[in-house]
GUSE-556146 format. One line per field, with one value per residue (C-alpha): x, y, z; residue number from 1. Coordinates in Angstrom, 1 decimal. Layout:
<nodes>
east <- X	...
north <- Y	...
up <- Z	...
num <- NUM	...
</nodes>
This chain:
<nodes>
east <- 37.9	37.5	40.1	38.6	35.5	33.5	32.2	28.4	26.5	23.1	20.2	19.2	15.9	17.2	20.1	19.9	20.6	21.6	20.6	23.3	22.6	24.7	24.5	26.7	26.2	26.0	24.4	22.9	23.7	22.6	23.8	22.0	24.3	24.0	25.4	27.5	28.0	31.4	29.9	31.2	29.0	28.7	27.0	24.0	23.2	24.2	22.1	23.1	22.1	23.1	21.0	19.2	19.9	16.7	17.7	21.2	19.6	17.8	19.0	21.3	18.8	16.2	18.8	19.7	16.0	15.5	18.6	17.1	13.8	15.6	17.6	14.4	12.6	15.5	16.2	12.7	12.8	15.0	12.7	9.7	6.4	5.2	1.6	2.6	3.6	0.3	-1.6	0.1	-0.4	-4.1	-4.7	-2.9	-4.7	-7.5	-9.9	-9.0	-9.0	-12.6	-13.4	-11.6	-13.8	-17.0	-16.1	-15.4	-18.3	-20.9	-21.7	-24.3	-27.3	-25.7	-22.5	-22.1	-18.4	-17.5	-14.2	-16.1	-18.7	-16.6	-16.1	-19.8	-20.8	-18.7	-19.4	-20.9	-17.7	-15.1	-13.4	-10.6	-7.7	-4.5	-5.0	-5.5	-8.6	-9.7	-12.1	-12.7	-9.2	-7.6	-5.8	-7.0	-3.9	-3.5	-2.7	0.9	1.9	-0.3	2.1	4.9	2.8	1.5	5.0	5.7	2.6	3.9	7.5	7.3	5.3	2.6	0.1	-3.2	-5.2	-2.5	-1.6	-5.2	-5.4	-2.3	-3.7	-7.0	-5.2	-3.7	-4.7	-7.3	-8.1	-10.8	-10.3	-7.4	-8.3	-8.3	-4.9	-3.5	-5.0	-3.5	-0.1	0.0	-1.2	1.7	4.2	6.0	7.1	3.5	2.2	4.5	2.6	-1.0	-3.8	-4.9	-7.8	-11.3	-11.5	-12.5	-15.8	-15.6	-14.8	-15.5	-13.7	-15.8	-17.2	-15.3	-17.7	-15.4	-12.5	-9.1	-10.5	-8.7	-6.3	-5.0	-1.5	0.5	3.0	2.3	4.4	3.5	5.8	8.9	8.0	7.0	4.0	2.7	-1.1	-3.1	-6.9	-9.2	-11.5	-14.5	-14.5	-12.4	-10.4	-7.3	-3.8	-1.0	2.6	5.6	8.7	12.3	12.5	10.2	12.4	11.1	12.7	10.9	7.6	7.9	8.8	5.7	3.4	4.7	3.9	0.4	-0.2	0.7	-2.1	-4.9	-4.0	-2.8	-5.1	-6.1	-5.1	-3.0	-3.4	-0.5	0.9	3.9	6.5	10.0	9.4	6.3	7.7	11.1	12.0	12.2	8.7	7.3	8.9	7.3	3.9	4.3	5.6	2.8	0.1	-1.1	-2.3	-0.6	-2.4	-0.8	-2.6	-1.2	1.0	-0.2	-3.9	-5.3	-8.8	-7.6	-6.4	-9.8	-8.8	-11.4	-14.1	-14.3	-15.1	-18.3	-20.1	-19.7	-20.7	-22.8	-21.3	-18.4	-15.1	-15.0	-18.3	-17.2	-13.6	-13.9	-17.4	-18.4	-22.1	-23.7	-26.5	-29.9	-33.5	-33.5	-30.9	-33.6	-35.1	-31.8	-31.0	-28.9	-25.3	-24.4	-27.3	-26.5	-22.9	-23.7	-26.4	-24.0	-21.3	-23.7	-24.7	-21.0	-20.4	-23.4	-22.3	-18.7	-19.5	-22.3	-23.5	-20.5	-17.6	-16.9	-14.4	-11.5	-9.6	-6.2	-4.9	-1.6	1.1	-0.9	1.2	0.2	1.4	2.1	1.7	4.8	4.1	7.5	7.0	8.1	8.3	5.9	4.2	4.5	3.6	6.1	5.9	5.0	3.5	0.7	2.1	-0.9	-4.3	-4.5	-8.0	-10.9	-8.8	-5.2	-2.4	1.2	2.9	6.4	8.2	11.8	13.3	10.9	7.4	5.2	1.9	-0.5	-4.1	-6.1	-6.4	-2.7	-2.8	-3.6	-3.8	-0.8	0.0	3.5	6.2	8.1	10.7	10.1	13.2	14.4	13.3	15.7	14.9	13.5	14.2	11.7	8.6	9.5	6.7	5.9	3.8	0.2	-0.9	-4.6	-7.9	-10.9	-11.9	-8.6	-6.4	-2.6	-0.4	2.6	5.0	5.8	8.3	7.1	7.2	10.8	11.9	13.5	11.4	10.4	7.0	5.3	2.6	1.1	-1.2	-3.7	-3.9
north <- -13.5	-9.7	-9.5	-12.4	-12.5	-14.5	-11.3	-11.1	-9.0	-7.4	-9.2	-7.9	-9.3	-8.5	-10.8	-14.7	-16.6	-20.2	-22.2	-24.7	-27.2	-29.9	-32.2	-34.4	-36.9	-34.0	-31.0	-29.3	-26.1	-23.9	-20.8	-18.6	-16.8	-14.3	-15.5	-12.6	-11.7	-13.4	-16.6	-16.3	-16.7	-14.2	-15.3	-13.4	-15.3	-18.5	-20.9	-24.0	-26.0	-29.2	-32.3	-33.7	-37.3	-38.5	-36.8	-38.3	-41.8	-40.9	-42.4	-40.0	-39.3	-38.2	-36.0	-34.4	-33.8	-32.2	-30.1	-28.7	-28.0	-26.3	-24.1	-23.0	-22.3	-20.4	-18.3	-17.8	-14.1	-13.7	-15.7	-13.5	-15.4	-15.3	-15.6	-18.9	-20.3	-19.1	-20.7	-24.0	-23.9	-23.0	-26.2	-28.2	-26.6	-28.9	-26.0	-23.6	-26.4	-27.1	-23.4	-23.2	-26.0	-24.5	-21.2	-22.8	-25.2	-23.6	-23.6	-25.8	-24.4	-24.6	-25.9	-27.7	-27.4	-24.5	-24.0	-23.3	-20.9	-17.7	-18.5	-19.5	-16.1	-14.4	-16.9	-14.2	-12.1	-14.8	-15.1	-17.0	-15.6	-17.4	-20.1	-17.6	-17.3	-13.7	-11.9	-8.7	-7.4	-9.3	-12.6	-15.4	-16.8	-20.5	-21.6	-22.4	-18.7	-17.0	-16.9	-15.6	-12.9	-11.9	-11.2	-9.2	-7.1	-6.4	-5.8	-2.0	-2.0	0.2	-0.3	-2.2	0.2	0.8	-2.9	-3.8	-1.1	-2.4	-6.0	-4.9	-3.6	-7.0	-10.2	-11.9	-15.1	-15.9	-14.0	-12.0	-8.9	-11.1	-12.5	-9.0	-7.8	-10.7	-10.1	-6.4	-6.8	-9.2	-6.8	-4.6	-2.1	-1.6	-1.5	1.4	3.7	2.6	5.2	6.2	4.1	5.5	7.5	5.7	6.6	9.8	9.2	12.4	13.4	13.3	16.8	18.8	20.3	23.1	25.3	23.7	20.2	19.3	21.4	20.6	21.8	21.6	23.5	25.2	27.3	30.5	32.5	30.6	31.3	28.6	29.0	27.0	26.7	26.1	25.4	24.9	22.0	23.4	27.0	26.7	29.6	30.0	31.0	31.4	32.0	32.5	30.4	30.5	26.8	23.8	22.2	20.7	23.6	26.3	24.4	24.2	27.9	28.9	26.6	27.9	31.5	30.3	28.4	31.5	33.5	31.0	28.2	24.7	22.5	19.0	17.3	18.2	16.5	16.5	14.4	12.1	14.4	14.4	17.7	16.2	12.8	13.8	12.9	16.7	17.3	14.2	15.3	18.8	17.3	15.0	17.7	20.1	17.4	17.4	14.3	14.0	12.2	11.4	11.1	10.0	12.5	14.1	13.3	16.6	15.2	13.3	16.6	18.2	21.0	19.9	21.1	24.8	26.9	28.8	26.2	23.6	25.4	28.3	30.4	32.8	31.6	34.5	33.5	29.9	30.4	33.5	32.8	36.5	35.7	34.8	32.4	34.0	32.8	33.8	31.1	28.5	29.6	29.1	25.8	23.3	23.7	20.1	18.8	21.2	20.1	16.4	16.8	18.6	16.0	13.3	15.2	15.6	11.9	11.0	13.4	12.2	8.5	8.8	5.3	3.9	4.1	0.8	0.4	-1.7	-3.8	-5.4	-8.2	-8.4	-9.8	-8.9	-7.5	-4.0	-1.1	2.1	5.5	7.6	11.3	13.0	16.8	18.2	14.8	12.7	10.1	6.4	3.1	1.0	-2.4	-3.0	-5.4	-4.7	-4.8	-3.8	-2.2	0.9	2.2	2.1	3.9	3.7	1.0	0.4	-0.8	-2.3	-0.6	-1.8	-1.7	1.0	1.0	3.7	5.0	5.1	6.1	3.5	5.9	5.5	1.7	-0.8	-4.6	-6.2	-9.7	-8.8	-10.9	-9.0	-9.9	-9.0	-7.3	-7.8	-5.0	-3.1	-4.2	-1.7	-1.6	-3.2	-1.1	1.8	4.3	5.5	8.5	7.7	6.5	7.3	7.4	9.0	7.0	5.2	5.2	5.8	2.9	1.1	-1.1	-4.2	-7.0	-9.8	-13.4	-13.7	-11.1	-9.0	-6.0	-5.5	-3.8	-7.1	-6.3	-2.9	-2.9	-0.2	0.7
up <- -21.4	-21.7	-24.5	-26.5	-28.7	-26.1	-24.5	-24.2	-26.8	-26.6	-28.2	-31.7	-33.1	-36.6	-36.4	-36.7	-33.5	-32.6	-29.4	-28.3	-25.5	-23.9	-20.9	-18.8	-16.0	-13.5	-15.2	-18.2	-19.9	-22.8	-24.6	-27.2	-29.6	-32.5	-35.8	-37.1	-40.8	-40.8	-39.5	-36.0	-32.9	-30.1	-26.9	-25.6	-22.3	-20.7	-18.5	-16.6	-13.5	-11.6	-12.1	-9.1	-7.8	-9.6	-12.9	-12.8	-13.0	-16.3	-19.6	-21.6	-24.4	-21.8	-20.1	-23.5	-24.2	-20.9	-21.5	-24.7	-23.0	-20.2	-22.6	-24.5	-21.2	-19.6	-22.7	-24.1	-23.2	-26.3	-28.5	-29.5	-29.8	-33.3	-34.7	-36.2	-32.8	-31.3	-34.2	-33.7	-29.9	-30.5	-32.4	-29.7	-26.8	-25.5	-25.0	-27.8	-30.3	-29.6	-29.7	-33.0	-34.5	-33.1	-34.6	-37.9	-38.1	-35.9	-32.1	-30.4	-28.8	-25.4	-23.7	-20.4	-20.1	-17.8	-19.6	-22.8	-21.3	-21.6	-25.3	-25.8	-24.4	-27.1	-29.9	-32.1	-31.8	-32.4	-35.8	-37.4	-39.3	-40.5	-37.9	-35.1	-32.9	-32.6	-30.2	-32.0	-32.8	-29.9	-30.3	-28.0	-26.3	-25.6	-22.1	-23.1	-23.6	-21.1	-18.2	-20.4	-22.0	-18.7	-17.5	-20.6	-20.0	-16.6	-17.6	-17.4	-14.1	-15.6	-12.8	-13.0	-15.2	-17.8	-17.9	-18.6	-21.3	-22.9	-23.0	-24.4	-27.5	-28.4	-26.6	-24.5	-22.6	-20.0	-16.7	-18.1	-16.0	-12.8	-13.7	-14.2	-10.9	-9.0	-10.6	-9.9	-6.3	-5.7	-7.1	-4.6	-7.2	-8.4	-4.8	-4.0	-6.3	-5.6	-5.2	-1.7	-0.4	0.2	3.4	6.5	8.3	10.3	13.9	15.8	19.0	22.2	22.6	25.3	27.8	29.2	28.2	28.5	28.7	25.5	23.4	20.0	18.9	15.7	13.5	10.2	7.8	6.1	3.8	5.1	8.8	11.3	13.6	16.6	16.3	19.5	19.4	22.4	21.5	23.4	22.3	19.1	20.5	18.2	19.3	16.8	17.9	15.6	16.4	15.2	15.0	15.7	18.4	21.6	23.6	21.6	21.8	25.6	25.9	23.9	25.8	29.2	28.0	27.0	30.2	32.2	30.5	30.3	32.7	32.2	30.0	31.1	27.8	24.8	21.5	18.9	16.1	16.9	15.4	17.1	18.9	20.6	21.4	22.7	26.4	27.1	25.9	27.6	30.9	30.5	30.0	33.0	35.3	34.2	34.9	31.3	29.6	26.2	23.4	20.0	16.6	13.3	11.4	8.1	9.0	10.1	10.5	13.6	15.2	15.0	12.6	10.0	12.3	11.7	14.8	14.0	11.8	14.5	17.7	16.2	19.1	19.2	20.6	23.0	24.6	25.0	26.1	28.2	29.5	29.4	28.8	32.2	32.6	33.1	33.0	29.4	28.8	29.0	25.7	23.8	22.0	23.9	22.7	23.4	21.4	18.6	18.4	18.6	15.9	13.6	14.2	13.2	10.1	9.2	9.7	7.5	4.8	5.0	5.0	2.4	3.3	1.4	3.9	5.6	8.5	7.3	9.8	9.9	12.1	13.9	11.6	8.4	5.6	4.5	2.3	4.3	2.6	3.1	3.8	3.6	3.2	-0.1	-1.8	-3.8	-1.6	-2.3	-0.7	1.2	2.8	6.4	8.9	11.4	14.9	17.0	16.7	18.9	18.2	15.7	13.1	14.2	14.2	15.1	12.0	11.7	8.7	8.4	11.9	13.1	14.4	13.0	14.2	11.3	10.5	8.6	5.6	5.2	5.0	2.3	2.3	0.6	-0.7	-1.8	-0.1	2.6	5.2	8.8	10.2	13.8	16.1	18.3	21.9	24.4	28.1	30.5	31.4	29.2	29.2	25.7	24.6	24.7	21.3	21.5	19.7	21.4	24.4	24.9	28.0	28.3	27.2	28.6	26.7	28.8	28.1	25.9	26.9	25.7	28.2	25.5	26.2	22.6	21.9	21.2	23.8	24.5	27.5	28.6	32.2
num <- 1	2	3	4	5	6	7	8	9	10	11	12	13	14	15	16	17	18	19	20	21	22	23	24	25	26	27	28	29	30	31	32	33	34	35	36	37	38	39	40	41	42	43	44	45	46	47	48	49	50	51	52	53	54	55	56	57	58	59	60	61	62	63	64	65	66	67	68	69	70	71	72	73	74	75	76	77	78	79	80	81	82	83	84	85	86	87	88	89	90	91	92	93	94	95	96	97	98	99	100	101	102	103	104	105	106	107	108	109	110	111	112	113	114	115	116	117	118	119	120	121	122	123	124	125	126	127	128	129	130	131	132	133	134	135	136	137	138	139	140	141	142	143	144	145	146	147	148	149	150	151	152	153	154	155	156	157	158	159	160	161	162	163	164	165	166	167	168	169	170	171	172	173	174	175	176	177	178	179	180	181	182	183	184	185	186	187	188	189	190	191	192	193	194	195	196	197	198	199	200	201	202	203	204	205	206	207	208	209	210	211	212	213	214	215	216	217	218	219	220	221	222	223	224	225	226	227	228	229	230	231	232	233	234	235	236	237	238	239	240	241	242	243	244	245	246	247	248	249	250	251	252	253	254	255	256	257	258	259	260	261	262	263	264	265	266	267	268	269	270	271	272	273	274	275	276	277	278	279	280	281	282	283	284	285	286	287	288	289	290	291	292	293	294	295	296	297	298	299	300	301	302	303	304	305	306	307	308	309	310	311	312	313	314	315	316	317	318	319	320	321	322	323	324	325	326	327	328	329	330	331	332	333	334	335	336	337	338	339	340	341	342	343	344	345	346	347	348	349	350	351	352	353	354	355	356	357	358	359	360	361	362	363	364	365	366	367	368	369	370	371	372	373	374	375	376	377	378	379	380	381	382	383	384	385	386	387	388	389	390	391	392	393	394	395	396	397	398	399	400	401	402	403	404	405	406	407	408	409	410	411	412	413	414	415	416	417	418	419	420	421	422	423	424	425	426	427	428	429	430	431	432	433	434	435	436	437	438	439	440	441	442	443	444	445	446	447	448	449	450	451	452	453	454	455	456	457	458	459	460	461
</nodes>
């Protein structure tokens, strides 16, 4: 086959082509070939299929007719649609033929047919040219070719806005923008590069009333060096420690040093990075008597860092953390700090939400797009399935064979088709890190009804 002239060739719109179809009692087939200068034929693609039991009972001439239609349909990507074909299809289209006549002979004062209404609204902008119906400079496409041209518009996966812009330069039919939106939303390739959704409403942490009640920790880099950052939620007291590497062991060592100087906090909040979710770190938290709360990674608002120290409390960190200013009778004339913080948090929420933010919600099993947040790489959207809602703004999401903890700002609804992979079973009654939003309790993963111990049910205690 490879040494003969039957090898496939690339399609060339400048060369003549020939469509050959044939059928038998069991199947139909077709091939489109280029006719070369020497008169020989070189195949471009082949298409064939087996007839169903019903089709095998058809008369031979109907089978051959179906074979021809099958060949044209299967290979139509190699047959560019011409203006002549559109003109012919326009006259045969039950709706466009009436629009064509109205445009040529005059429109009535009103129309009752809902299919004609979009054209009636544009009747003063419709024209005819060489058998084509035009709206401005755009060709009105008959229903016969809409699906095929829609796929051609989407061929390069330009995204919703650019696909619409491309269409506006050439063609139109009623509800074209809606058709493009539906097509792009169902495309996994386009969904992976969608824009980030609008931010969710601000959900402030419950105000800490004493030092060490809640401490937030995270890692940052500066000039190639790694630093462990510790912030007391009540006083906004900041502690920064340089580390050689961001392993669990180094994190524990630095925290032990800090505990020795200021005492052990009641609760530590971190993201769910490997150094904070390892068994070594979890054991350290448990043995130290510290409640460990996890927040979504790459969402600093959840970790409290967005609230700057002085603008929120109006009081110096030293006064709050070290409590050097004693209470006197003059303290009564000062503003109440709790009321001041709560008022400023409410103002921040109103300014952030702007009356436009609405809380989006997802249901278990709902298909979503998850924003990847890999440091040093351009983010994109990947497919996932909602596993469980954890709090007002956080979810467990199944991505591939893993379950990820995600903030709602990193999730989008999706109608793209996705397969749900089988999860790796977990042991019975495995205690996981506490996935928590403000006001939530610790969580345990218990065996599901099948007894496989998969995280199908997360119960609070």
